[in-house]
Each structure stands twice: as C-alpha cells, then as structure tokens.
ZAMARGU-4260 file (C-alpha; in steps of 0.2 Angstrom, whole numbers, plus 5000, padded with zeros to 4 digits):
<rodrens>
0) 5727/4536/5044 | 5715/4522/5050 | 5699/4525/5059 | 5702/4511/5070 | 5710/4520/5085
5) 5695/4532/5086 | 5683/4518/5084 | 5692/4508/5098 | 5691/4523/5109 | 5672/4525/5106
10) 5669/4507/5110 | 5679/4508/5126 | 5670/4524/5131 | 5653/4515/5131 | 5661/4500/5140
15) 5669/4511/5153 | 5653/4522/5156 | 5643/4506/5159 | 5657/4499/5171 | 5657/4515/5181
20) 5638/4516/5182 | 5636/4498/5187 | 5651/4501/5200 | 5640/4515/5208 | 5625/4503/5209
25) 5634/4488/5215 | 5651/4494/5222 | 5665/4481/5219 | 5655/4466/5224 | 5662/4458/5208
30) 5678/4457/5218 | 5673/4442/5228 | 5673/4432/5212 | 5688/4421/5209 | 5696/4423/5191
35) 5689/4406/5186 | 5671/4413/5190 | 5674/4428/5179 | 5681/4416/5165 | 5665/4406/5166
40) 5654/4422/5166 | 5663/4428/5150 | 5661/4411/5142 | 5642/4412/5146 | 5641/4428/5137
45) 5652/4422/5122 | 5642/4406/5121 | 5625/4416/5121 | 5632/4426/5106 | 5637/4411/5097
50) 5619/4403/5100 | 5611/4419/5093 | 5622/4419/5078 | 5617/4401/5075 | 5599/4402/5079
55) 5596/4420/5073 | 5582/4422/5085 | 5582/4427/5104 | 5569/4425/5117 | 5577/4438/5129
60) 5575/4456/5123 | 5594/4459/5123 | 5605/4458/5107 | 5623/4453/5106 | 5630/4471/5108
65) 5627/4471/5127 | 5636/4453/5128 | 5651/4459/5119 | 5652/4474/5131 | 5650/4462/5146
70) 5664/4452/5138 | 5675/4467/5139 | 5671/4473/5156 | 5672/4455/5163 | 5689/4453/5156
75) 5695/4469/5163 | 5689/4462/5180 | 5697/4446/5177 | 5714/4455/5174 | 5711/4465/5190
80) 5708/4449/5200 | 5724/4442/5192 | 5735/4457/5197 | 5725/4460/5214 | 5718/4445/5221
85) 5704/4447/5233 | 5712/4448/5251 | 5697/4454/5261 | 5696/4473/5259 | 5690/4479/5243
90) 5699/4491/5232 | 5692/4508/5232 | 5681/4513/5217 | 5692/4527/5212 | 5707/4515/5211
95) 5697/4502/5201 | 5693/4516/5188 | 5711/4520/5186 | 5716/4502/5184 | 5702/4501/5171
100) 5711/4515/5161 | 5727/4508/5163 | 5723/4491/5157 | 5714/4498/5142 | 5730/4508/5138
105) 5739/4492/5137 | 5726/4483/5127 | 5725/4498/5115 | 5744/4497/5112 | 5743/4478/5109
110) 5729/4482/5096 | 5739/4495/5087 | 5754/4483/5086 | 5745/4469/5080 | 5734/4479/5067
115) 5751/4485/5060 | 5758/4467/5058 | 5742/4459/5053 | 5736/4474/5042 | 5719/4474/5051
120) 5714/4457/5044 | 5700/4457/5057 | 5690/4469/5045 | 5689/4455/5033 | 5683/4442/5046
125) 5665/4438/5049 | 5659/4443/5065 | 5655/4425/5070 | 5673/4421/5068 | 5677/4434/5080
130) 5665/4426/5092 | 5673/4409/5089 | 5690/4417/5092 | 5684/4423/5109 | 5678/4406/5113
135) 5694/4398/5108 | 5704/4410/5120 | 5692/4406/5133 | 5696/4387/5131 | 5714/4391/5132
140) 5711/4402/5148 | 5702/4388/5156 | 5716/4375/5152 | 5729/4387/5159 | 5718/4390/5175
145) 5716/4371/5176 | 5735/4370/5175 | 5736/4383/5189 | 5742/4396/5178 | 5757/4387/5171
150) 5762/4388/5153 | 5776/4379/5144 | 5777/4389/5127 | 5761/4398/5126 | 5755/4415/5131
155) 5748/4417/5148 | 5732/4422/5156 | 5735/4441/5153 | 5738/4440/5134 | 5723/4429/5132
160) 5712/4441/5141 | 5718/4456/5131 | 5715/4447/5115 | 5698/4443/5120 | 5695/4462/5124
165) 5701/4467/5107 | 5691/4453/5098 | 5675/4460/5107 | 5680/4478/5102 | 5682/4473/5084
170) 5665/4464/5084 | 5656/4480/5091 | 5665/4491/5078 | 5659/4479/5064 | 5642/4479/5071
175) 5642/4498/5072 | 5647/4499/5054 | 5632/4487/5050 | 5643/4474/5043 | 5636/4457/5039
180) 5636/4445/5054
</rodrens>
C-alpha cells in the first residue's frame, strides 16, 4: 500500500487548519474576489516559487512551503467562487468549511485515480517541474477565463484547479521527504 493517501491527508490538514484560522481572523472577505483575481493570486504565488527555484535566494523571510499552501487554499477559494458566485450575502463560515472538505474529497479521488493510471510518476519528477506544471495550468485557466469559460475540446476550469491543488500537494510531500528541489 502506498503512503501517498496518508501524506495527502497530512498536507490537507495543514492547509485546512490554516484556511480555517485565517477565516476566523478575516471572515469570508475573499468572497468579494472575482475568480480571475483568485487566478492571479495563485499565479503570483507560483511565480514566486519559480523565481526562488531559479535565484536560490529569497529576500522575504518565507520559503516556498507557505506559497504552495497558499496555492492550495486559493484554488479551493477559486472553485468555491465558480460554484457559488458572489451575490451579496456571504456564505456562512461553517458552510465554507463543509465546502472545503467536500472539494478536497473530490480532489483526493482524482489524485488516487490518476496515481493508479500514471503509477505515481510525480514521485520521479523534479519539484521545479511540479511548479512549472502549476504555472502551465494557470496559463490554461487564464485562457479559459478570457474565453468566458468556454472550451471546445479541453478540460474546464474545475479540472485545472483540481490538478493545481494536486501538484501543489505533491510538491509539499516531496519537500517534506527532503527530496532534491
């Protein structure tokens, strides 16, 4: 039995706890953000990771792990915004927590299915390649958003955000195992 499901759950617990803690501080203020703004926020975080991977020096006392966690949590927010567009009243914090859990269950199922078919190939990838895959998915998301969500033959926004979450989780797992970056 692979250790990936437990490692996935461990990473998600860290992300979820931070999400809930920040929601206690800020409420659901992120609900005002349009999906495109959330995409840009995820892009900023992924781009910072890539810059740190290339430059190997950071001037802000925060490494890549918090950025990957941010990518995961902002991607969850983006999915929530897609499914429940802001219409004035905010969703209750308890309901947001339930949505977080529901969405993660779907992402986990996708991860398990893809790991079955791909044989956990991500374990052999460089962490920098996982970052690049996140950036590629974000470029796709931006193009789909610019096309008003319309796709002809491709996966839609939800599938891309789910993949982004899984790539970020994989990166955090690899980092936790002290894998070469």
